[in-house]
N, C-alpha and C positions, 0 to 999 in steps of 0.2 A: 179733325187740323190737321193737314199735310204741309211741312214748311220744304220748300224747294230751292234750290243753289243756293244751302247754308250758306252763312257766311259769321266771321268771328263775332260779329255783332249780334248773334242769335244766342248766343251762349247767357242761359238763363235757367228759372225752375219754373215750371209749367204745370199747373193743375186743371184737372178739369171738376164742372161740378153737373151731376144729373138730377134734373128734373122731372117730376112725373106729376100732374095732375092729378092722378088716382092715388099717388102716395102710401103703395104697397109694399110692406116690408117682408122677410123674410124671419118668419117667428120660431124660436123653439122655448122648448118649458123643461127647466133645468128643477133638480130639487135639492134640497142642500145636504139631504142624507138619506140614507135607508128609514124608512117609516116605521119606528118601533111604538109599540103599544104604552102610553101616557107621555109618549114624549112628543115636544112638537118638530114641526114639519116646514119647511119655508119654500113654496114654489116660485120659479124667477120667470119671468118672459123677457127674454131673450133675441137681441136683434142684431145683423150686424152693418145694417143701417141707422143712421142718426134718424130718431126720431122727432117729427114735431112737438113743440112742446104742449101744444093743446091737445093732442092727443090722448085718448082715455083707454085702456087696456080692460078688455071684457076677459072673465075667466067664465070656463062651462065644466059642466061636471058631468060625463056620460051624455053629451048633448044637450044639456040644460043651464040655462045661466045660472049662477050662483055669486058673481061678483062682477066690482066694476072701480077701477080704480078712479080717485078723486081729479077734480078738474085740472088741479093744479102738479098731479102726476110727481106727490113725493115718491110715491114706490110705485111700480109693477107688481110685487110680488104679492102674492096668497098664502097667509099662514095659517097650515091646520094645526090648531092646539090640542094639546092633550087628544091624540090620534087613537083611534078606535075602528074597528072593524067595518062599521059606517062609515068612515073614510075610505074605502079599497073603491076604486074605478079609475075612470079615463079621464083624466084631466090637459083642456087645450086653453088656450089663449087666444085672441084674435084683436087687432084695432076697431074701436066703436067706429061703425061704418062700413067697415070691410071684413064682416060676420062672415063671407063668402070665402075669405081668405085666412082661413085659421092656423094655428100651428098645429104641427103634428101631433098628437096625443099621446101623455106619457101614461103610463101604467101604475097606478101607485097600489100596492098591497102591504096591509101592516101586517108585521111580523108579532108574535107573543108566544109566550112561554106555553107549554103544554098543561091543558085546563080542562076540564070536565070529563077525568079518567074513569072509566071503569071495566071491572073485571069480570068473568064468566067461567064456568066450566061448561063446554060442550061435551056429550054423551047421547047415545043413544036409549035412553028412559034409564034405571037404575044404573049405578056404577058399580060392578063386580069385579070382583077380582078375575085376571085376565085379559078385559076387555080392554079397548082406547079411550081416552080421551084427551080433547084438547082444552088448556088452557088458554082463553084470550083477550089480549089487553087494548083496550081503544082509549085514544083522548085526542084534542082538539087541539093543534098546533103549527104554527108556521114559523120557521119551515118545519117539516115532518119530522115526529120525534124519534128517538131509537129506543129501544124498549129491553128492560133486564126483570128476568124474574126471579123474585127470592122464597125461601122457604123458612118460617121459624123453627128455630130448634130452642124450646126455653127461652130462654133471654137474649139468645142469639140470633143471627140468621145467615142462610148460605147462599150463595147467588146457584140458580138451576138452570137457568136458558139466559141467551142473549137473543130470542125469538120473540116478537111480537104475538105468535100463536106458539105455545109451547106443546108440542104433542107427547104421551107418552103412549109407548105402543102396548104394552102389557104391563098395566098396573097390579100392585099388589100391595097387601097391609100397610107394609113400609112404604110407600108415598100418602098415605094418610095425613091429614095434617092445614096448616093455615098457609096459604102462599100470597103473596102481593107481587106487586110489579114496579118498575120506576119508569116514567117515562121521560126525555132527556132531549132537547135542542139547543143552540146557541144561548139562547134568552134566559134558559132554567131550567129545573127540576120540579117533577110532581111526582107524588107515591101515592098508589092507590090504596083501598081500604081493603082488607083482609078478603081472601074467597077461600071457605073449607074446601078440600076435597075427602069425600065423603066415601072411602071404598068398604063396600060389603062383600064378606065373605062367610062360608060355613064356619062352624066350631072347629078351631086346630088346639095343639099342643094340651090338649086334655089331660088332667092330673089328678093324684089324690094327694090331700096331705091329711095327718092326723093330732087332733090335741085332745090331751096335752102329749108332749112329744114324749120318749123314751119308754120303759114298760109297761104294758096296761097291765094291772094286777085288777085280778075279781075282784068283784065288788064297786070299780071305780067307774066314774062316770067317761065316756068317750065320744067325741064326736069326728067325723071323717067329713073332710070338705070337699067338694068335686070343683075343680076351676077349669077354665079354658078361655082362650081369647075368640071374641067371636063378633059380626058385626053384621045385622043388630046385636045386641046381648044375649046370649042364650036367653030361652023363653020356659026349659024344662030341663031339669038335673032329673034322672032315674037310676035306682041302685040295684045292682046285681049281685045275688050271692050264687055262683055253680050256673051260671045261666038261666037265674029266675027273676024273674022281678021282686023286688020286696016292699022297696016305699021310693019318695021325691026326697026326703031329708033323712039322714042317718046319723042318730042321736041317741044313745042308751047310758038311761042313768045309772045301771049298775049291770057292768057288763059281766057274763057268766063264759063259762069253757062253752057252751054250746054256741057260741057267737064268733069263737074261731072259725076261720078261714078264709076261703079268697075271694075278693071285691074288686066290682069295677063297675065306675058310672057312665052314663051315657048324656053326651051335652045335643041338644036338638037348638036350631033356632031355623027360621024359614026357607034357609038357603039348603039346611042339612045337616047331619048331624056326626059325631065321633065318639068314639069310645075310650077310654083312658086304658091305660096299660092297669094291669092285674095287683091288687095290693092284698099282702095275707096280714088280718089281724090273728095276731097270736096273744092270747089272754093267759097270762100267769097265775096261777093258786099252788098253793101248798099238796101234801098230798090226801087224797080222800080216796073213799071205796075201798080202804087197805082192809086186806082179809089172812086171817093165817088157817091153812088146811093140814090135818094131819094125815099119814100112810106109815100102816104097819107092813111090815116083809111078809107075806104071804106062807112063809115057810119058816120062819124064826120071829116069832113075838114080840125078842126083845131089841130088832131094830125097827127103830123109828125116827122117819122123815116128815119135817118140819119144813111148811113151804108158805110163803110170804108174797102176797101179790097188792097192788097200791097203782093209782093213778096220779100223776102230780105234772104240772108243765111250771120250770122243766123238770124233767123225768127225776125219779127218787135217786139219790145219790146213796145213801146207806141204808141197809134192813140192820135193825139190830133185836135180836133176841133175849127175852129173860124169863128165869123162873120163879115161879112165887112157891113158896114152901111154908107153909103156916106164916106167921108175919112177917116173915123175910123175903124180900123179892134182890134176886141175885142176876148179873149179866151173865149170858153163858156162850153168846157165841154173835157171830155176824154173816151177812148176807144174805140172799133171800131164799136160802136153800139151807136147814140145820138138820143134821144128824147126828142120833146118838145112839147108845145101847142104851136098853130100858133096867133100869135097875130099882131097889128097892129106896137108893138116893139120889135116882134120878126123876123116878114120879114126878109128879106136881101139875103146878098151872101154867101153861107157857103163852105168852103172847109177843107178837113183833111189833117194833118202832118203824114207820117209813120216816122217811126225813130229805128234804131238800132246803135249798137256800130260803124258802120262804116260810117254813114250819117244817111241822110233823103232826103225826096220826097215830094212836096205838089200836092194833087190831083186835077182837074180844078174844080172850082169853081161852086156851083148847086145854081141856084137863086130858091128860097123859097120866095111866094108871095101869099096874100091874095085873094081868091074864085073871091070876085070882079073886083080885078084887074086882075086877068088870065083870066075873062068872059070878061073883056073892051078890052082885047088885040084881 
C-alpha cells in the first residue's frame, strides 16, 4: 500500500494481514530442558505465525512418524516420559498436510550417570617384577566420566591416579594389592569391583629363625625355620651345613655338640632362588671327656706335673685338683696344670674336676706313688 499526498486526515493505525492458500509456517522444535535419564522432557513445536485452529502437528523421530496432535489442538507438545537411551534421536515437527515443510531437527541425547563399569589389568603374560602394566577402567556414561584409581590398604584406601588408564612402568612387590576405580560425571558416581594386581617375583629377604629362643642346651629339641617373601610362594626350602645339602626341614629332637656349626637355607620358586645369611647353631653342654695326665721330671723323680683337659661349651671355667689318701679327700690346687714335689706325704690318688656354668665332670684318678713303691710293684 502506498499513500500519496498524505494529509492530516490520513493519521490512523494501519494493519496488514497476509494470507496464503498453502498455510506454510516456519516451525522450530524446543525442549523443556536437558534430557536426563528417568526424567520427563517436553518437546514443543513453535511457530512465529498463528496457525489455523484446525491445524494438526505431526511429530517425527529419525524420519519416522511417532505422533499426531489431537484435532482440537489442545496441545502441540510431545512429552517423552521417563526418558532413556532409546529416546535418543533427531526430532522434528510439521503441520499435517505440509510434511514437505518440517521444522529443523532437534537432536535429543539422553544423559545418565556412569554404569557398566569394568576394570582390567593389561600386561604381556604373567606380571613379573620389573615389567610394565596398565590398569584400565571403562564405563558407559553421558557426558563421559572422569576417573580416579584407588588402592586398598587394610580398611583404608589411598588415591593412586587421576587417569582412566593407570600405567605402572616398573612394578615391584610393593605394588601388589587390590585396586578399584571410581567413575564420575555431573549425574552421579559409580565404583568398580576390585581388581588384584598380582606381581610375581623370586624369593627375597630369606632369613632363619630358631625355636626355642635363647640358649640351646644339649639334649633339647631345636627347630630352624627358613622364611622368605616370594610370589608364587616358595615350593622348596633346602638346608645346608658347610655347603653340603642336608635336608629340606631342620628339626632335631635331641641336639648334640656335633650339631653345632654354620647353616644356611635356600628358598626356591619357579622364578629363581635365594640363600639366607649364615646362622651359627651353638649347642651348649657341660664338661665332658675330662682326662687327667701325669708327667715325672726326667731328672728328678720327685717333681710331678699333673695336667687336666676337658671339652665344654661354654669353655671350662675352672679346673680343681683333689688328693685322696685313705678315706680322706682334700682339695690341693686349681688350674689345668698342677705341679708338686713328690714325698711320702704327697703320694696318693689325684683327680681333677672340670666345671662350667652348666655343670662339672671328674676325671679318672691318677695314682702318684714313690719310686721305691713303683719299683716294688
